[in-house]
C-alpha positions in Angstrom: 31.0 36.4 18.5 27.4 37.9 18.5 26.4 35.5 21.3 29.6 36.5 23.2 28.8 40.3 22.9 25.2 39.7 24.0 26.4 37.7 27.1 28.8 40.5 27.9 26.0 43.2 27.5 23.7 41.2 29.8 26.3 40.6 32.4 27.2 44.3 32.3 23.7 45.3 32.8 23.2 43.0 35.8 26.3 44.6 37.1 25.4 48.0 37.0 21.9 47.0 38.5 23.6 45.3 41.4 25.9 48.0 42.0 23.2 50.6 42.1 21.1 48.4 44.6 24.5 48.3 46.7 24.9 52.1 46.4 21.3 52.7 47.6 21.7 50.2 50.4 25.0 51.6 51.6 24.3 55.1 51.2 25.1 55.8 54.7 28.6 54.8 54.1 29.2 55.6 50.7 27.5 59.0 50.3 29.9 60.6 52.9 32.9 59.1 51.3 31.8 60.2 47.9 31.3 63.8 49.1 34.7 63.6 50.9 36.5 62.7 47.6 34.8 65.4 45.9 36.0 67.9 48.3 39.3 66.5 48.4 39.6 66.9 44.7 38.6 70.4 44.7 40.9 71.7 47.6 43.9 69.6 47.0 45.6 72.3 45.0 45.3 74.6 47.9 46.9 71.9 50.2 49.7 71.1 47.9 50.5 74.8 47.6 50.6 75.4 51.2 52.5 72.2 52.3 55.2 73.2 49.7 55.9 76.2 51.9 55.0 75.0 55.6 54.7 72.1 57.6 52.1 69.6 56.5 49.9 69.4 59.5 49.9 73.4 59.4 48.8 73.3 55.7 46.3 70.7 56.5 44.7 72.8 59.2 44.5 75.9 57.0 42.9 74.0 54.3 40.3 72.5 56.6 39.7 75.9 58.2 39.1 77.3 54.5 37.0 74.8 53.6 34.8 74.9 56.5 34.7 78.6 56.3 33.5 78.6 52.9 30.7 76.1 53.8 29.7 78.2 56.7 29.6 81.2 54.6 27.1 79.7 52.0 25.0 78.5 55.0 25.1 82.0 56.7 24.0 83.4 53.3 20.8 81.2 53.3 20.2 81.6 56.9 20.4 85.6 56.4 18.3 85.6 53.4 15.7 83.2 54.7 15.6 84.8 58.2 14.9 88.3 56.8 12.1 86.9 54.4 10.6 84.6 57.2 10.3 87.5 59.6 8.3 89.3 57.0 6.0 86.3 56.3 5.4 86.0 59.9 4.6 89.7 60.3 2.0 89.2 57.4 0.4 85.9 58.9 -3.0 87.8 59.1 -3.0 88.8 55.6 -2.0 85.2 54.5 -4.9 84.0 57.0 -7.4 86.5 55.3 -6.1 85.1 51.8 -6.7 81.7 52.8 -10.3 82.3 54.2 -11.2 84.1 50.9 -9.8 81.0 48.8 -12.0 78.5 51.4 -15.1 80.8 50.6 -14.4 80.9 46.8 -14.0 77.1 46.6 -16.9 76.1 48.8 -19.1 78.4 46.7 -18.1 76.0 43.9 -18.6 72.8 45.6 -15.1 72.0 47.0 -14.7 71.9 50.7 -11.1 72.1 52.1 -12.0 72.4 55.7 -12.7 68.5 56.0 -9.5 67.7 54.0 -7.5 69.9 56.3 -9.1 68.4 59.4 -8.4 65.0 58.2 -4.9 65.3 56.9 -3.2 68.5 58.3 -4.0 68.2 62.1 -1.9 68.3 65.3 -0.5 64.8 64.8 0.6 65.5 61.2 2.4 68.5 62.3 4.0 66.8 65.1 5.2 64.0 62.8 6.6 66.7 60.4 8.5 68.3 63.1 10.0 64.9 64.4 10.8 64.1 60.7 12.6 67.4 60.5 14.4 66.9 63.7 15.7 63.5 62.5 16.9 64.9 59.3 18.9 67.6 61.0 20.6 65.1 63.2 21.4 62.9 60.3 22.7 65.9 58.2 25.0 66.7 61.3 26.3 63.3 61.5 26.8 63.0 57.7 28.8 66.1 57.9 30.9 65.0 60.5 31.8 61.8 59.1 32.6 63.5 55.8 35.1 66.2 57.5 36.7 62.9 59.1 37.1 61.4 55.6 38.3 64.7 54.3 41.1 65.0 57.0 42.3 61.4 56.6 42.2 61.7 52.8 44.1 64.9 52.6 47.0 63.3 54.8 47.0 60.2 52.6 47.1 61.8 49.0 50.8 61.7 48.6 51.2 58.3 50.2 48.6 57.0 48.1 50.1 58.4 44.8 53.6 56.6 45.6 51.8 53.5 46.4 50.1 53.5 43.0 53.3 54.6 41.2 55.0 51.4 43.0 52.4 49.0 41.3 54.2 46.1 39.2 51.9 47.2 36.3 53.1 50.4 35.0 49.8 50.4 32.6 47.6 50.2 35.7 49.4 52.8 37.6 49.3 55.3 34.6 45.6 54.3 34.2 44.7 55.3 37.8 46.9 58.2 38.3 45.8 59.7 35.1 42.1 59.0 35.7 42.3 60.5 39.1 43.9 63.6 38.0 41.6 64.2 35.1 38.6 63.5 37.1 39.7 66.0 39.9 40.3 68.6 37.2 36.8 68.2 35.8 35.4 68.5 39.3 37.2 71.9 39.8 35.9 73.1 36.5 32.5 71.7 37.3 32.1 73.7 40.5 33.6 76.7 38.5 30.7 76.5 36.1 28.1 75.9 38.8 29.2 79.0 40.7 29.1 81.1 37.7 25.5 79.8 36.8 24.6 80.4 40.5 25.8 83.9 40.4 24.1 84.6 37.1 20.7 83.1 38.3 21.2 85.3 41.6 21.8 88.2 39.6 19.0 87.9 37.3 16.4 87.2 40.2 17.9 90.3 42.1 17.2 92.5 38.9 13.8 91.1 38.2 12.9 91.7 42.0 14.1 95.1 42.0 12.5 96.2 38.7 9.1 94.7 39.7 9.3 96.4 43.1 9.1 93.1 45.0 10.5 93.4 48.5 13.6 91.7 49.6 15.3 91.8 46.2 19.0 91.4 47.4 17.4 88.5 49.9 16.0 86.7 46.9 19.0 87.0 44.8 21.2 85.5 47.7 18.7 82.7 48.0 18.4 81.8 44.4 22.2 81.9 44.4 22.7 79.4 47.2 19.8 77.2 46.3 20.9 76.9 42.8 23.5 74.5 43.8 21.0 72.0 44.5 19.4 71.3 41.1 15.5 71.2 40.6 14.6 71.2 44.2 16.6 74.5 45.1 15.3 76.6 42.2 11.7 75.3 43.1 12.1 76.7 46.5 13.8 79.9 45.2 10.6 80.5 43.1 8.0 79.4 45.5 8.9 81.7 48.6 8.8 85.0 46.3 5.7 84.0 45.0 4.2 83.8 48.6 5.4 87.1 49.4 4.1 88.7 46.0 0.7 87.4 47.0 0.7 90.1 49.9 2.7 92.6 48.2 0.5 93.0 45.0 -3.1 93.6 45.0 -3.8 91.0 42.2 -3.4 87.2 41.9 -2.4 87.9 38.1 0.6 90.0 39.5 1.6 86.9 41.8 1.2 84.5 39.0 3.5 86.7 37.0 6.1 86.8 39.6 6.1 83.0 39.7 6.1 82.4 35.9 8.9 85.0 35.4 11.1 83.4 38.1 10.6 79.9 36.5 11.5 81.3 33.1 14.8 82.6 34.7 15.5 79.2 36.3 14.7 77.3 33.4 16.8 79.3 30.9 19.8 79.3 33.2 19.4 75.7 34.8 18.0 73.9 31.9 19.4 75.6 28.7 22.4 77.6 29.6 24.2 75.7 32.2 23.9 72.0 30.7 25.4 73.3 27.7 28.2 75.4 29.1 28.8 72.5 31.6 28.7 70.0 28.8 31.2 71.7 26.7 33.7 72.4 29.3 33.4 68.8 30.9 32.7 66.9 27.7 29.5 65.4 28.9 26.2 65.2 26.9 23.5 67.6 28.4 21.2 64.7 28.4 23.7 62.7 30.5 23.8 65.5 32.9 20.0 65.6 33.4 19.9 61.8 33.7 22.9 61.7 36.3 20.9 64.1 38.3 17.4 62.1 38.6 19.5 58.6 38.8 21.5 59.7 41.8 18.5 61.6 43.5 16.8 58.3 43.2 19.6 56.5 45.1 20.6 59.2 47.6 18.0 61.7 47.9 18.9 65.2 48.1 22.6 64.6 48.5 22.5 62.7 45.3 21.0 65.7 43.5 24.2 67.6 44.4 26.7 64.8 44.0 25.3 63.0 41.1 26.8 65.0 38.2 30.5 64.8 39.7 30.0 61.1 40.1 29.1 60.7 36.6 31.9 62.9 35.6 34.4 60.5 37.5 32.8 57.5 35.9 33.1 58.8 32.5 36.6 60.1 33.0 37.8 56.6 34.3 36.3 54.7 31.2 37.8 57.2 28.8 41.4 56.4 30.2 40.8 52.6 29.7 40.8 51.0 26.3 38.1 48.5 26.9 35.6 51.3 28.2 36.6 54.0 26.1 33.6 53.5 23.8 31.2 54.5 26.7 33.1 57.6 27.3 33.0 58.6 23.3 29.3 57.7 23.1 28.2 59.5 26.5 30.7 62.0 27.4 33.5 63.1 24.9 32.6 65.2 21.8 32.5 63.6 18.5 35.4 65.6 17.2 37.7 64.1 19.6 36.4 60.5 19.3 37.1 61.1 15.4 40.6 62.3 16.0 41.4 59.3 18.2 40.0 57.1 15.6 42.1 58.5 12.8 
């Protein structure tokens, strides 16, 4: 028996590794599909409510328009905030150049020469490569969202048909497992986005209050930027603290004040993002905060920036499906479900 369990464990680990490699290699196909399923799960209650009161195609058109409008609203907020701040940074380019020159003189007086490093690495060819890379990333992102939108359109049209097909399966237990797991995962997706939105709003509010209290320019813009970027774990908060610090360098007279801005903004991001949000999300979604953190790193490794955003929902779906199947329920109890629920089930 012990040998059988060890063999099953080894096979399971190998299967996980193979699936991870396959997910990484097929990211261009699987990533848009994963995002489309996530969007469908969130907007399906709207689609279902509308199509009960009007033709299905009209309900679909309204749902898609609302979905696109919400995404465009978030993008517009980011463009508005970064646009106003960017114009200020460009206007203060002379000030930043002077600060840079002072830094060069200070470092060279202590034996550090940045001029040679800048000439060797940060030259015109490097800048052209960066611009080409950014252009390629923008084209890839546009293609990604177009493919995702097509998946969402087709998926919303087929939700009812797919449910009827699953209900018609010969094995009632399999049908129940699939339907219950999908419904539970979709409900958790919606709760996850609710928690994420609330925490992003809290972060944006705290950043705005801090910027306003310290007299930092563009307090409202920094709050909006922090709100939008907080939907991207780790990388978004880092950007939301870096740019206010750059502005603080030219806004305040001492580097200690700019360092204080950087530290305080990181404290806000840390408390909300690394302490409050994982615990709130873990309680509502029955996921350990450690698993939430691991999911972010793991899916970021597989799918990059998109994996940072979608990693936790994918993990939610996996644990939810495991919790609905008797043979895999132990995994959901170990990593996802609170101990009291596991005890009640055992009793």
